[in-house]
Short mmCIF file of the C-alpha atoms (twelve columns), coordinates in Angstrom:
data_MODEL
# 
_entry.id   MODEL 
# 
loop_
_atom_site.group_PDB 
_atom_site.id 
_atom_site.type_symbol 
_atom_site.label_atom_id 
_atom_site.label_alt_id 
_atom_site.label_comp_id 
_atom_site.label_asym_id 
_atom_site.label_seq_id 
_atom_site.Cartn_x 
_atom_site.Cartn_y 
_atom_site.Cartn_z 
_atom_site.pdbx_PDB_model_num 
ATOM 1   C CA . UNK A 1   -3.376  -25.512 -3.313 1 
ATOM 2   C CA . UNK A 2   -5.949  -27.431 -1.271 1 
ATOM 3   C CA . UNK A 3   -9.684  -27.730 -1.589 1 
ATOM 4   C CA . UNK A 4   -11.454 -24.375 -1.305 1 
ATOM 5   C CA . UNK A 5   -14.218 -24.071 1.302  1 
ATOM 6   C CA . UNK A 6   -16.455 -21.028 1.660  1 
ATOM 7   C CA . UNK A 7   -18.226 -20.284 4.952  1 
ATOM 8   C CA . UNK A 8   -21.552 -18.455 4.892  1 
ATOM 9   C CA . UNK A 9   -22.669 -16.841 8.137  1 
ATOM 10  C CA . UNK A 10  -19.178 -16.939 9.577  1 
ATOM 11  C CA . UNK A 11  -19.630 -14.194 12.170 1 
ATOM 12  C CA . UNK A 12  -21.339 -16.397 14.783 1 
ATOM 13  C CA . UNK A 13  -19.768 -18.733 17.324 1 
ATOM 14  C CA . UNK A 14  -20.155 -21.843 15.162 1 
ATOM 15  C CA . UNK A 15  -18.945 -20.002 12.061 1 
ATOM 16  C CA . UNK A 16  -15.905 -18.745 13.929 1 
ATOM 17  C CA . UNK A 17  -15.075 -22.252 15.114 1 
ATOM 18  C CA . UNK A 18  -15.413 -23.573 11.554 1 
ATOM 19  C CA . UNK A 19  -12.928 -20.901 10.450 1 
ATOM 20  C CA . UNK A 20  -10.523 -21.838 13.251 1 
ATOM 21  C CA . UNK A 21  -10.533 -25.495 12.232 1 
ATOM 22  C CA . UNK A 22  -10.234 -24.738 8.521  1 
ATOM 23  C CA . UNK A 23  -7.356  -22.322 9.137  1 
ATOM 24  C CA . UNK A 24  -5.315  -25.193 10.584 1 
ATOM 25  C CA . UNK A 25  -6.443  -27.818 8.072  1 
ATOM 26  C CA . UNK A 26  -3.603  -29.305 5.985  1 
ATOM 27  C CA . UNK A 27  -5.707  -29.848 2.854  1 
ATOM 28  C CA . UNK A 28  -8.130  -26.930 2.796  1 
ATOM 29  C CA . UNK A 29  -7.932  -23.300 1.754  1 
ATOM 30  C CA . UNK A 30  -10.505 -20.841 3.091  1 
ATOM 31  C CA . UNK A 31  -12.295 -19.194 0.191  1 
ATOM 32  C CA . UNK A 32  -15.080 -16.678 0.797  1 
ATOM 33  C CA . UNK A 33  -15.948 -15.739 4.374  1 
ATOM 34  C CA . UNK A 34  -19.372 -14.130 4.413  1 
ATOM 35  C CA . UNK A 35  -21.699 -12.470 6.894  1 
ATOM 36  C CA . UNK A 36  -24.761 -10.250 6.814  1 
ATOM 37  C CA . UNK A 37  -24.658 -7.249  9.119  1 
ATOM 38  C CA . UNK A 38  -20.865 -7.437  9.460  1 
ATOM 39  C CA . UNK A 39  -20.079 -7.543  5.736  1 
ATOM 40  C CA . UNK A 40  -17.110 -5.329  4.975  1 
ATOM 41  C CA . UNK A 41  -15.706 -5.585  8.492  1 
ATOM 42  C CA . UNK A 42  -12.421 -7.331  9.335  1 
ATOM 43  C CA . UNK A 43  -12.854 -10.928 10.442 1 
ATOM 44  C CA . UNK A 44  -10.633 -10.294 13.459 1 
ATOM 45  C CA . UNK A 45  -12.944 -7.547  14.730 1 
ATOM 46  C CA . UNK A 46  -15.460 -10.323 15.455 1 
ATOM 47  C CA . UNK A 47  -13.021 -13.202 15.967 1 
ATOM 48  C CA . UNK A 48  -9.872  -11.612 17.452 1 
ATOM 49  C CA . UNK A 49  -8.485  -15.061 18.280 1 
ATOM 50  C CA . UNK A 50  -8.166  -15.917 14.568 1 
ATOM 51  C CA . UNK A 51  -4.878  -14.134 13.962 1 
ATOM 52  C CA . UNK A 52  -4.130  -16.191 10.854 1 
ATOM 53  C CA . UNK A 53  -7.115  -14.467 9.207  1 
ATOM 54  C CA . UNK A 54  -5.917  -10.937 9.943  1 
ATOM 55  C CA . UNK A 55  -6.417  -8.906  6.792  1 
ATOM 56  C CA . UNK A 56  -9.509  -10.865 5.712  1 
ATOM 57  C CA . UNK A 57  -12.911 -9.171  5.677  1 
ATOM 58  C CA . UNK A 58  -16.434 -10.541 5.691  1 
ATOM 59  C CA . UNK A 59  -18.062 -10.462 2.268  1 
ATOM 60  C CA . UNK A 60  -21.776 -10.187 1.546  1 
ATOM 61  C CA . UNK A 61  -23.531 -13.555 1.575  1 
ATOM 62  C CA . UNK A 62  -24.279 -13.878 -2.128 1 
ATOM 63  C CA . UNK A 63  -24.343 -16.756 -4.583 1 
ATOM 64  C CA . UNK A 64  -21.495 -15.185 -6.538 1 
ATOM 65  C CA . UNK A 65  -19.297 -15.034 -3.421 1 
ATOM 66  C CA . UNK A 66  -19.869 -18.721 -2.644 1 
ATOM 67  C CA . UNK A 67  -20.342 -20.481 -5.964 1 
ATOM 68  C CA . UNK A 68  -16.695 -20.999 -6.929 1 
ATOM 69  C CA . UNK A 69  -15.747 -22.914 -3.775 1 
ATOM 70  C CA . UNK A 70  -15.331 -26.698 -3.824 1 
ATOM 71  C CA . UNK A 71  -17.659 -26.904 -0.834 1 
ATOM 72  C CA . UNK A 72  -19.860 -24.404 0.990  1 
ATOM 73  C CA . UNK A 73  -20.500 -24.504 4.734  1 
ATOM 74  C CA . UNK A 74  -23.697 -22.716 5.760  1 
ATOM 75  C CA . UNK A 75  -23.930 -21.590 9.387  1 
ATOM 76  C CA . UNK A 76  -27.042 -19.438 9.141  1 
ATOM 77  C CA . UNK A 77  -29.935 -19.448 11.635 1 
ATOM 78  C CA . UNK A 78  -32.639 -22.080 11.238 1 
ATOM 79  C CA . UNK A 79  -34.976 -21.238 8.392  1 
ATOM 80  C CA . UNK A 80  -32.462 -19.197 6.393  1 
ATOM 81  C CA . UNK A 81  -30.089 -21.783 4.941  1 
ATOM 82  C CA . UNK A 82  -32.622 -23.514 2.681  1 
ATOM 83  C CA . UNK A 83  -33.254 -20.310 0.733  1 
ATOM 84  C CA . UNK A 84  -29.533 -19.755 0.183  1 
ATOM 85  C CA . UNK A 85  -28.840 -23.399 -0.702 1 
ATOM 86  C CA . UNK A 86  -31.607 -23.387 -3.306 1 
ATOM 87  C CA . UNK A 87  -29.842 -20.556 -5.150 1 
ATOM 88  C CA . UNK A 88  -26.446 -22.276 -5.311 1 
ATOM 89  C CA . UNK A 89  -25.528 -24.440 -8.337 1 
ATOM 90  C CA . UNK A 90  -27.136 -27.881 -8.306 1 
ATOM 91  C CA . UNK A 91  -23.748 -29.592 -8.260 1 
ATOM 92  C CA . UNK A 92  -22.383 -27.493 -5.382 1 
ATOM 93  C CA . UNK A 93  -21.313 -29.498 -2.347 1 
ATOM 94  C CA . UNK A 94  -22.892 -28.078 0.806  1 
ATOM 95  C CA . UNK A 95  -22.805 -28.848 4.516  1 
ATOM 96  C CA . UNK A 96  -25.627 -27.048 6.322  1 
ATOM 97  C CA . UNK A 97  -25.297 -26.550 10.072 1 
ATOM 98  C CA . UNK A 98  -28.882 -25.315 10.352 1 
ATOM 99  C CA . UNK A 99  -31.912 -27.516 10.914 1 
ATOM 100 C CA . UNK A 100 -33.551 -26.853 7.551  1 
ATOM 101 C CA . UNK A 101 -32.726 -30.202 5.947  1 
ATOM 102 C CA . UNK A 102 -32.373 -32.606 8.895  1 
ATOM 103 C CA . UNK A 103 -35.879 -33.994 9.188  1 
ATOM 104 C CA . UNK A 104 -37.421 -36.469 6.761  1 
ATOM 105 C CA . UNK A 105 -40.946 -36.072 8.128  1 
ATOM 106 C CA . UNK A 106 -42.562 -32.788 7.042  1 
ATOM 107 C CA . UNK A 107 -45.126 -33.058 9.838  1 
ATOM 108 C CA . UNK A 108 -42.358 -33.277 12.434 1 
ATOM 109 C CA . UNK A 109 -40.751 -30.155 10.949 1 
ATOM 110 C CA . UNK A 110 -44.004 -28.226 11.051 1 
ATOM 111 C CA . UNK A 111 -44.583 -29.248 14.677 1 
ATOM 112 C CA . UNK A 112 -41.279 -27.815 15.894 1 
ATOM 113 C CA . UNK A 113 -40.206 -25.144 13.396 1 
ATOM 114 C CA . UNK A 114 -41.671 -22.199 11.521 1 
ATOM 115 C CA . UNK A 115 -41.929 -22.070 7.752  1 
ATOM 116 C CA . UNK A 116 -42.301 -24.765 5.095  1 
ATOM 117 C CA . UNK A 117 -40.372 -28.022 5.135  1 
ATOM 118 C CA . UNK A 118 -37.418 -27.734 2.736  1 
ATOM 119 C CA . UNK A 119 -36.838 -31.472 2.267  1 
ATOM 120 C CA . UNK A 120 -34.284 -33.812 3.821  1 
ATOM 121 C CA . UNK A 121 -30.608 -34.114 2.934  1 
ATOM 122 C CA . UNK A 122 -28.155 -36.836 3.952  1 
ATOM 123 C CA . UNK A 123 -27.877 -36.782 7.749  1 
ATOM 124 C CA . UNK A 124 -24.403 -35.715 8.825  1 
ATOM 125 C CA . UNK A 125 -23.426 -38.117 11.604 1 
ATOM 126 C CA . UNK A 126 -20.715 -40.468 10.264 1 
ATOM 127 C CA . UNK A 127 -20.854 -42.764 13.298 1 
ATOM 128 C CA . UNK A 128 -24.361 -43.988 12.517 1 
ATOM 129 C CA . UNK A 129 -24.518 -47.273 10.552 1 
ATOM 130 C CA . UNK A 130 -24.030 -46.427 6.883  1 
ATOM 131 C CA . UNK A 131 -23.619 -42.755 7.685  1 
ATOM 132 C CA . UNK A 132 -20.005 -42.437 6.620  1 
ATOM 133 C CA . UNK A 133 -20.621 -43.955 3.194  1 
ATOM 134 C CA . UNK A 134 -23.771 -41.909 2.593  1 
ATOM 135 C CA . UNK A 135 -22.016 -38.650 3.479  1 
ATOM 136 C CA . UNK A 136 -19.045 -39.418 1.230  1 
ATOM 137 C CA . UNK A 137 -21.403 -40.033 -1.699 1 
ATOM 138 C CA . UNK A 138 -23.521 -36.912 -1.141 1 
ATOM 139 C CA . UNK A 139 -23.421 -33.351 -2.400 1 
ATOM 140 C CA . UNK A 140 -25.841 -32.060 0.243  1 
ATOM 141 C CA . UNK A 141 -25.378 -32.940 3.922  1 
ATOM 142 C CA . UNK A 142 -27.403 -31.711 6.904  1 
ATOM 143 C CA . UNK A 143 -25.150 -31.476 9.941  1 
ATOM 144 C CA . UNK A 144 -26.734 -32.599 13.191 1 
ATOM 145 C CA . UNK A 145 -27.970 -30.546 16.120 1 
ATOM 146 C CA . UNK A 146 -25.584 -30.222 19.067 1 
ATOM 147 C CA . UNK A 147 -27.848 -31.904 21.640 1 
ATOM 148 C CA . UNK A 148 -28.703 -34.507 19.011 1 
ATOM 149 C CA . UNK A 149 -25.049 -35.500 18.531 1 
ATOM 150 C CA . UNK A 150 -24.407 -36.258 22.198 1 
ATOM 151 C CA . UNK A 151 -27.761 -37.929 22.764 1 
ATOM 152 C CA . UNK A 152 -27.721 -39.989 19.567 1 
ATOM 153 C CA . UNK A 153 -24.207 -41.297 20.141 1 
ATOM 154 C CA . UNK A 154 -25.264 -42.391 23.641 1 
ATOM 155 C CA . UNK A 155 -28.614 -43.873 22.631 1 
ATOM 156 C CA . UNK A 156 -28.305 -45.338 19.127 1 
ATOM 157 C CA . UNK A 157 -26.231 -48.460 19.977 1 
ATOM 158 C CA . UNK A 158 -28.459 -49.240 22.956 1 
ATOM 159 C CA . UNK A 159 -31.551 -49.385 20.770 1 
ATOM 160 C CA . UNK A 160 -29.882 -50.895 17.695 1 
ATOM 161 C CA . UNK A 161 -28.471 -53.767 19.742 1 
ATOM 162 C CA . UNK A 162 -31.870 -54.581 21.218 1 
ATOM 163 C CA . UNK A 163 -30.783 -54.319 24.849 1 
ATOM 164 C CA . UNK A 164 -32.913 -51.202 25.402 1 
ATOM 165 C CA . UNK A 165 -36.564 -50.448 24.768 1 
ATOM 166 C CA . UNK A 166 -37.400 -47.653 22.284 1 
ATOM 167 C CA . UNK A 167 -40.275 -46.342 24.432 1 
ATOM 168 C CA . UNK A 168 -40.008 -44.098 27.478 1 
ATOM 169 C CA . UNK A 169 -36.499 -42.809 26.754 1 
ATOM 170 C CA . UNK A 170 -35.619 -39.978 29.138 1 
ATOM 171 C CA . UNK A 171 -32.872 -37.425 28.465 1 
ATOM 172 C CA . UNK A 172 -31.587 -34.548 30.584 1 
ATOM 173 C CA . UNK A 173 -28.841 -32.547 28.891 1 
ATOM 174 C CA . UNK A 174 -26.937 -29.455 29.982 1 
ATOM 175 C CA . UNK A 175 -25.371 -27.062 27.481 1 
ATOM 176 C CA . UNK A 176 -23.051 -24.089 27.592 1 
ATOM 177 C CA . UNK A 177 -24.370 -20.681 26.580 1 
ATOM 178 C CA . UNK A 178 -22.626 -20.623 23.191 1 
ATOM 179 C CA . UNK A 179 -25.264 -23.098 22.017 1 
ATOM 180 C CA . UNK A 180 -27.736 -20.207 21.981 1 
ATOM 181 C CA . UNK A 181 -25.642 -18.215 19.513 1 
ATOM 182 C CA . UNK A 182 -23.829 -14.895 19.773 1 
ATOM 183 C CA . UNK A 183 -26.793 -12.522 19.570 1 
ATOM 184 C CA . UNK A 184 -27.325 -10.385 22.684 1 
ATOM 185 C CA . UNK A 185 -30.206 -11.815 24.744 1 
ATOM 186 C CA . UNK A 186 -31.185 -10.749 28.279 1 
ATOM 187 C CA . UNK A 187 -31.403 -14.303 29.636 1 
ATOM 188 C CA . UNK A 188 -27.836 -14.996 28.468 1 
ATOM 189 C CA . UNK A 189 -26.260 -12.048 30.286 1 
ATOM 190 C CA . UNK A 190 -23.509 -13.070 32.694 1 
ATOM 191 C CA . UNK A 191 -25.497 -11.789 35.672 1 
ATOM 192 C CA . UNK A 192 -28.403 -14.057 34.684 1 
ATOM 193 C CA . UNK A 193 -26.394 -17.189 33.868 1 
ATOM 194 C CA . UNK A 194 -23.602 -17.162 36.436 1 
ATOM 195 C CA . UNK A 195 -24.273 -19.398 39.421 1 
ATOM 196 C CA . UNK A 196 -27.520 -20.737 37.995 1 
ATOM 197 C CA . UNK A 197 -28.944 -23.716 36.098 1 
ATOM 198 C CA . UNK A 198 -32.193 -23.236 34.203 1 
ATOM 199 C CA . UNK A 199 -34.292 -25.565 32.038 1 
ATOM 200 C CA . UNK A 200 -35.828 -24.269 28.819 1 
ATOM 201 C CA . UNK A 201 -38.116 -25.505 26.037 1 
ATOM 202 C CA . UNK A 202 -39.128 -28.271 28.422 1 
ATOM 203 C CA . UNK A 203 -41.250 -30.887 26.677 1 
ATOM 204 C CA . UNK A 204 -40.993 -29.155 23.307 1 
ATOM 205 C CA . UNK A 205 -37.362 -28.936 22.195 1 
ATOM 206 C CA . UNK A 206 -36.753 -29.016 18.440 1 
ATOM 207 C CA . UNK A 207 -34.093 -31.730 18.651 1 
ATOM 208 C CA . UNK A 208 -36.639 -34.334 19.819 1 
ATOM 209 C CA . UNK A 209 -37.815 -35.393 16.326 1 
ATOM 210 C CA . UNK A 210 -34.224 -35.392 15.088 1 
ATOM 211 C CA . UNK A 211 -33.062 -37.708 17.876 1 
ATOM 212 C CA . UNK A 212 -36.041 -40.012 17.329 1 
ATOM 213 C CA . UNK A 213 -35.341 -40.120 13.593 1 
ATOM 214 C CA . UNK A 214 -31.648 -40.946 14.119 1 
ATOM 215 C CA . UNK A 215 -32.093 -43.537 16.868 1 
ATOM 216 C CA . UNK A 216 -35.543 -45.041 16.146 1 
ATOM 217 C CA . UNK A 217 -36.706 -44.147 19.640 1 
ATOM 218 C CA . UNK A 218 -40.518 -44.134 19.729 1 
ATOM 219 C CA . UNK A 219 -41.065 -41.807 22.678 1 
ATOM 220 C CA . UNK A 220 -38.590 -39.378 24.163 1 
ATOM 221 C CA . UNK A 221 -38.786 -37.003 27.117 1 
ATOM 222 C CA . UNK A 222 -36.068 -34.376 26.674 1 
ATOM 223 C CA . UNK A 223 -35.160 -31.657 29.168 1 
ATOM 224 C CA . UNK A 224 -32.421 -29.212 28.109 1 
ATOM 225 C CA . UNK A 225 -30.652 -27.191 30.792 1 
ATOM 226 C CA . UNK A 226 -28.654 -23.983 30.356 1 
ATOM 227 C CA . UNK A 227 -25.395 -24.263 32.305 1 
ATOM 228 C CA . UNK A 228 -23.095 -21.423 33.427 1 
ATOM 229 C CA . UNK A 229 -20.239 -22.293 31.069 1 
ATOM 230 C CA . UNK A 230 -19.363 -21.037 27.571 1 
ATOM 231 C CA . UNK A 231 -19.235 -24.402 25.822 1 
ATOM 232 C CA . UNK A 232 -19.861 -28.108 26.305 1 
ATOM 233 C CA . UNK A 233 -22.796 -30.530 26.489 1 
ATOM 234 C CA . UNK A 234 -23.391 -33.279 29.021 1 
ATOM 235 C CA . UNK A 235 -26.286 -35.538 28.026 1 
ATOM 236 C CA . UNK A 236 -27.606 -38.236 30.353 1 
ATOM 237 C CA . UNK A 237 -29.848 -40.806 28.686 1 
ATOM 238 C CA . UNK A 238 -31.906 -43.415 30.529 1 
ATOM 239 C CA . UNK A 239 -33.612 -46.375 28.851 1 
ATOM 240 C CA . UNK A 240 -35.646 -49.350 30.049 1 
ATOM 241 C CA . UNK A 241 -33.802 -52.639 29.430 1 
ATOM 242 C CA . UNK A 242 -35.421 -55.117 27.051 1 
ATOM 243 C CA . UNK A 243 -34.781 -58.022 29.415 1 
ATOM 244 C CA . UNK A 244 -34.339 -58.422 33.156 1 
ATOM 245 C CA . UNK A 245 -30.887 -59.040 34.557 1 
ATOM 246 C CA . UNK A 246 -28.941 -56.784 32.188 1 
ATOM 247 C CA . UNK A 247 -25.567 -55.849 33.710 1 
ATOM 248 C CA . UNK A 248 -23.383 -52.781 33.497 1 
ATOM 249 C CA . UNK A 249 -20.672 -54.874 31.865 1 
ATOM 250 C CA . UNK A 250 -23.059 -55.919 29.087 1 
ATOM 251 C CA . UNK A 251 -24.110 -52.320 28.392 1 
ATOM 252 C CA . UNK A 252 -20.492 -51.202 28.375 1 
ATOM 253 C CA . UNK A 253 -19.644 -54.019 25.952 1 
ATOM 254 C CA . UNK A 254 -22.373 -52.896 23.522 1 
ATOM 255 C CA . UNK A 255 -21.017 -49.349 23.449 1 
ATOM 256 C CA . UNK A 256 -17.412 -50.499 23.155 1 
ATOM 257 C CA . UNK A 257 -18.260 -52.781 20.225 1 
ATOM 258 C CA . UNK A 258 -20.252 -50.066 18.436 1 
ATOM 259 C CA . UNK A 259 -17.431 -47.537 18.612 1 
ATOM 260 C CA . UNK A 260 -14.340 -49.759 18.577 1 
ATOM 261 C CA . UNK A 261 -13.066 -48.325 15.294 1 
ATOM 262 C CA . UNK A 262 -14.361 -44.768 15.646 1 
ATOM 263 C CA . UNK A 263 -11.635 -42.126 15.896 1 
ATOM 264 C CA . UNK A 264 -13.712 -39.574 17.812 1 
ATOM 265 C CA . UNK A 265 -16.015 -41.604 20.084 1 
ATOM 266 C CA . UNK A 266 -14.397 -42.894 23.251 1 
ATOM 267 C CA . UNK A 267 -16.019 -45.282 25.719 1 
ATOM 268 C CA . UNK A 268 -14.280 -44.556 29.004 1 
ATOM 269 C CA . UNK A 269 -12.899 -47.222 31.334 1 
ATOM 270 C CA . UNK A 270 -15.168 -48.392 34.124 1 
ATOM 271 C CA . UNK A 271 -15.166 -45.904 36.970 1 
ATOM 272 C CA . UNK A 272 -14.455 -42.865 34.757 1 
ATOM 273 C CA . UNK A 273 -17.307 -40.531 33.849 1 
ATOM 274 C CA . UNK A 274 -17.445 -37.964 31.047 1 
ATOM 275 C CA . UNK A 275 -16.709 -34.330 31.796 1 
ATOM 276 C CA . UNK A 276 -17.341 -31.491 29.370 1 
ATOM 277 C CA . UNK A 277 -13.978 -29.948 30.258 1 
ATOM 278 C CA . UNK A 278 -12.156 -32.958 28.806 1 
ATOM 279 C CA . UNK A 279 -13.708 -32.455 25.364 1 
ATOM 280 C CA . UNK A 280 -13.125 -28.712 24.950 1 
ATOM 281 C CA . UNK A 281 -11.532 -27.802 21.627 1 
ATOM 282 C CA . UNK A 282 -11.864 -31.360 20.338 1 
ATOM 283 C CA . UNK A 283 -14.107 -33.357 18.014 1 
ATOM 284 C CA . UNK A 284 -14.390 -36.120 20.610 1 
ATOM 285 C CA . UNK A 285 -17.366 -37.606 22.398 1 
ATOM 286 C CA . UNK A 286 -16.768 -39.325 25.747 1 
ATOM 287 C CA . UNK A 287 -19.236 -42.021 26.861 1 
ATOM 288 C CA . UNK A 288 -19.883 -44.042 29.996 1 
ATOM 289 C CA . UNK A 289 -22.715 -46.359 31.054 1 
ATOM 290 C CA . UNK A 290 -24.138 -48.155 34.047 1 
ATOM 291 C CA . UNK A 291 -27.308 -49.865 35.252 1 
ATOM 292 C CA . UNK A 292 -29.446 -48.005 37.764 1 
ATOM 293 C CA . UNK A 293 -29.708 -50.575 40.544 1 
ATOM 294 C CA . UNK A 294 -32.907 -49.106 42.001 1 
ATOM 295 C CA . UNK A 295 -34.921 -48.151 38.891 1 
ATOM 296 C CA . UNK A 296 -33.543 -50.928 36.644 1 
ATOM 297 C CA . UNK A 297 -32.761 -48.557 33.804 1 
ATOM 298 C CA . UNK A 298 -29.771 -48.240 31.490 1 
ATOM 299 C CA . UNK A 299 -27.918 -44.958 32.002 1 
ATOM 300 C CA . UNK A 300 -25.526 -43.611 29.376 1 
ATOM 301 C CA . UNK A 301 -23.776 -40.256 29.757 1 
ATOM 302 C CA . UNK A 302 -22.103 -38.406 26.885 1 
ATOM 303 C CA . UNK A 303 -19.904 -35.307 26.877 1 
ATOM 304 C CA . UNK A 304 -18.975 -33.215 23.843 1 
ATOM 305 C CA . UNK A 305 -17.865 -29.708 23.001 1 
ATOM 306 C CA . UNK A 306 -21.054 -28.212 21.553 1 
ATOM 307 C CA . UNK A 307 -18.989 -26.075 19.153 1 
ATOM 308 C CA . UNK A 308 -16.714 -29.038 18.337 1 
ATOM 309 C CA . UNK A 309 -18.371 -32.407 17.736 1 
ATOM 310 C CA . UNK A 310 -21.683 -30.613 18.226 1 
ATOM 311 C CA . UNK A 311 -21.115 -28.121 15.408 1 
ATOM 312 C CA . UNK A 312 -17.903 -27.072 13.649 1 
ATOM 313 C CA . UNK A 313 -16.008 -30.319 14.209 1 
ATOM 314 C CA . UNK A 314 -18.713 -32.469 12.672 1 
ATOM 315 C CA . UNK A 315 -18.965 -29.996 9.756  1 
ATOM 316 C CA . UNK A 316 -15.271 -30.455 8.987  1 
ATOM 317 C CA . UNK A 317 -15.565 -34.227 9.497  1 
ATOM 318 C CA . UNK A 318 -18.382 -34.348 6.922  1 
ATOM 319 C CA . UNK A 319 -16.535 -32.010 4.555  1 
ATOM 320 C CA . UNK A 320 -13.479 -34.263 4.704  1 
ATOM 321 C CA . UNK A 321 -15.591 -37.247 3.671  1 
ATOM 322 C CA . UNK A 322 -17.322 -35.336 0.881  1 
ATOM 323 C CA . UNK A 323 -14.004 -34.122 -0.525 1 
ATOM 324 C CA . UNK A 324 -12.319 -37.527 -0.358 1 
ATOM 325 C CA . UNK A 325 -9.908  -36.482 2.384  1 
ATOM 326 C CA . UNK A 326 -8.800  -38.272 5.536  1 
ATOM 327 C CA . UNK A 327 -11.860 -38.050 7.791  1 
ATOM 328 C CA . UNK A 328 -9.764  -36.930 10.762 1 
ATOM 329 C CA . UNK A 329 -7.775  -34.229 8.913  1 
ATOM 330 C CA . UNK A 330 -7.711  -30.900 10.719 1 
ATOM 331 C CA . UNK A 331 -9.550  -32.268 13.758 1 
ATOM 332 C CA . UNK A 332 -8.349  -32.824 17.315 1 
ATOM 333 C CA . UNK A 333 -9.101  -35.925 19.322 1 
ATOM 334 C CA . UNK A 334 -7.526  -34.328 22.420 1 
ATOM 335 C CA . UNK A 335 -9.184  -31.628 24.470 1 
ATOM 336 C CA . UNK A 336 -7.648  -28.544 26.066 1 
ATOM 337 C CA . UNK A 337 -6.904  -28.330 29.795 1 
ATOM 338 C CA . UNK A 338 -7.164  -26.757 32.248 1 
# 
């Protein structure tokens, strides 16, 4: 028998992807699978692609249903996971995919979210310096936001190395519609999304303080864009260089050095640019960089699957570390094509 993981809020897109990854994991057994409005219903009524879970039903999301697992994954909406986590045993290992425990600064939380600040947990991005060790030693881990994963992986080495300035960072990132969740919303109807790109939460997106916290950027202009695709994120980050004369080769070298030993972050060869399609179904992030010859700015582009490295994949990656397993177990580095 492997380690037992319970998934709370498993009826959404991210919860379903967590279940898919856990179902194929060599060292993990799925314990409780809980939901709210769909409690008592078969899992495959909501996730018909998960044939290995045929016969399983969603349980009520209660402490009793979750407490006996070796680790609990919480995939509830923002503002709901902190209440549930507070009721679980103090020694319970938890990975929270919501935003409730990501931010250290209470004022930043209050500026972007409703409700009281619940306190910060260990930040769940293993590729940050010291992140892997901190996650492995923690019982409570706050998984990162999907936009934050792509943007942070592109930006953090640029600022940490000193080649880029931490002020006036500009990010434009496009996401598939699954990033908005599975609830029915008029602006996510196929007739509204198909054939159209639309910005949203311009100048006030909740991932801004998270990205600044993770990268030490001092000012960040972030424009998210809804793209007519189910999944994927393409984040383009531009930064002023610290010194004149910086070359594309030097920027590329900084990224390559930062991620040389990382199993899921891939700096592409010169001339190749990230595409969301190449990351689908994987826990990979693809990166490329250049210098803007006219504006003299560093440009780094990152592609991920928002439900993979941006959500369920990073949850499993963190869970592996917390349980003392191979960090890559149950995770794909290769995408699905076409």
